[in-house]
Backbone as numpy.savetxt, mean C-alpha at the origin, in Angstrom:
# Nx Ny Nz CAx CAy CAz Cx Cy Cz
-25.12 28.91 6.94 -25.54 28.50 8.27 -25.94 27.03 8.28
-25.86 26.43 9.45 -26.28 25.06 9.59 -25.23 24.04 9.15
-23.99 24.49 8.95 -22.95 23.57 8.49 -22.15 23.00 9.65
-22.33 23.50 10.83 -21.53 23.10 11.99 -21.63 21.63 12.31
-22.82 21.08 12.28 -23.00 19.67 12.61 -22.37 18.78 11.55
-22.52 19.14 10.28 -21.94 18.36 9.19 -20.41 18.40 9.24
-19.86 19.56 9.54 -18.41 19.68 9.63 -17.88 18.89 10.82
-18.60 18.91 11.93 -18.19 18.15 13.10 -18.18 16.65 12.79
-19.16 16.20 12.04 -19.23 14.78 11.66 -18.05 14.43 10.76
-17.73 15.28 9.79 -16.60 15.04 8.90 -15.29 15.00 9.68
-15.15 15.89 10.65 -13.94 15.92 11.48 -13.82 14.64 12.30
-14.94 14.19 12.84 -14.95 12.96 13.64 -14.54 11.77 12.80
-15.11 11.66 11.61 -14.79 10.55 10.71 -13.33 10.62 10.29
-12.83 11.80 9.99 -11.43 11.96 9.59 -10.49 11.54 10.70
-10.81 11.90 11.93 -9.97 11.49 13.07 -9.99 9.98 13.26
-11.16 9.38 13.09 -11.25 7.92 13.23 -10.39 7.23 12.19
-10.43 7.71 10.97 -9.63 7.11 9.91 -8.14 7.31 10.14
-7.78 8.45 10.67 -6.37 8.77 10.87 -5.76 7.99 12.02
-6.48 7.87 13.11 -5.89 7.30 14.32 -6.33 5.88 14.64
-7.26 5.33 13.90 -7.73 3.98 14.18 -6.64 2.97 13.81
-6.60 1.87 14.53 -5.66 0.81 14.25 -6.26 -0.06 13.15
-5.72 0.06 11.97 -6.24 -0.70 10.84 -5.46 -2.00 10.72
-6.12 -3.09 10.93 -5.49 -4.40 10.79 -5.63 -4.85 9.35
-4.60 -4.58 8.57 -4.65 -4.87 7.15 -3.91 -6.18 6.89
-4.57 -7.10 6.22 -3.96 -8.35 5.82 -3.35 -8.14 4.43
-2.05 -7.84 4.41 -1.40 -7.49 3.16 -1.32 -8.68 2.20
-1.20 -9.90 2.73 -1.18 -11.07 1.86 -2.50 -11.23 1.12
-3.59 -11.05 1.84 -4.92 -11.15 1.21 -5.11 -10.03 0.19
-4.62 -8.85 0.51 -4.73 -7.72 -0.41 -3.97 -8.01 -1.70
-2.76 -8.58 -1.58 -1.99 -8.95 -2.78 -2.76 -9.94 -3.64
-3.39 -10.92 -2.97 -4.15 -11.92 -3.72 -5.32 -11.28 -4.45
-6.02 -10.39 -3.77 -7.18 -9.74 -4.39 -6.78 -8.86 -5.56
-5.62 -8.24 -5.45 -5.17 -7.36 -6.53 -4.46 -8.13 -7.63
-4.19 -9.40 -7.37 -3.53 -10.21 -8.38 -2.06 -9.90 -8.49
-1.45 -9.43 -7.43 -0.04 -9.08 -7.47 0.81 -10.33 -7.41
1.86 -10.36 -8.18 2.80 -11.47 -8.17 3.94 -11.11 -7.25
4.33 -12.02 -6.39 5.33 -11.69 -5.38 6.74 -12.06 -5.80
6.95 -12.42 -7.05 8.31 -12.74 -7.48 9.17 -11.50 -7.44
10.41 -11.67 -6.99 11.34 -10.56 -6.80 11.64 -9.83 -8.12
11.74 -10.58 -9.21 12.11 -9.96 -10.49 11.12 -8.89 -10.93
9.85 -9.11 -10.63 8.85 -8.14 -11.06 8.77 -6.97 -10.10
9.02 -7.23 -8.83 8.94 -6.15 -7.84 10.19 -5.27 -7.91
11.36 -5.94 -7.94 12.63 -5.22 -8.00 13.40 -5.70 -9.21
13.26 -5.02 -10.34 13.99 -5.46 -11.54 15.49 -5.47 -11.28
16.18 -6.43 -11.86 17.62 -6.54 -11.62 18.33 -5.33 -12.23
19.35 -4.88 -11.51 20.11 -3.72 -11.96 21.11 -4.14 -13.02
21.74 -3.18 -13.65 22.71 -3.46 -14.71 23.88 -4.27 -14.17
24.34 -3.96 -12.96 25.47 -4.70 -12.39 25.09 -6.15 -12.09
23.85 -6.39 -11.65 23.40 -7.76 -11.42 23.32 -8.54 -12.72
22.86 -7.88 -13.78 22.76 -8.54 -15.07 24.15 -8.90 -15.60
25.12 -8.01 -15.40 26.49 -8.29 -15.85 27.07 -9.47 -15.09
26.84 -9.54 -13.79 27.39 -10.64 -13.00 26.73 -11.97 -13.39
25.47 -11.93 -13.78 24.79 -13.15 -14.24 25.39 -13.62 -15.57
25.69 -12.67 -16.44 26.29 -13.03 -17.74 27.68 -13.62 -17.57
28.43 -13.13 -16.59 29.81 -13.59 -16.37 29.84 -15.03 -15.87
28.78 -15.48 -15.24 28.76 -16.84 -14.70 28.52 -17.80 -15.77
């Protein structure tokens, strides 16, 4: 007993998190996490790309 108010609060917070418009600055987030934006690290070159580089 007595859990109704606590559950209502949790539901309210969950809805706010789900439907709120979160303005996320992804560039700032990358800087804070220390992520490097170079393509090679994000998307490693495939075998076919490596072969074409060798042929040149």
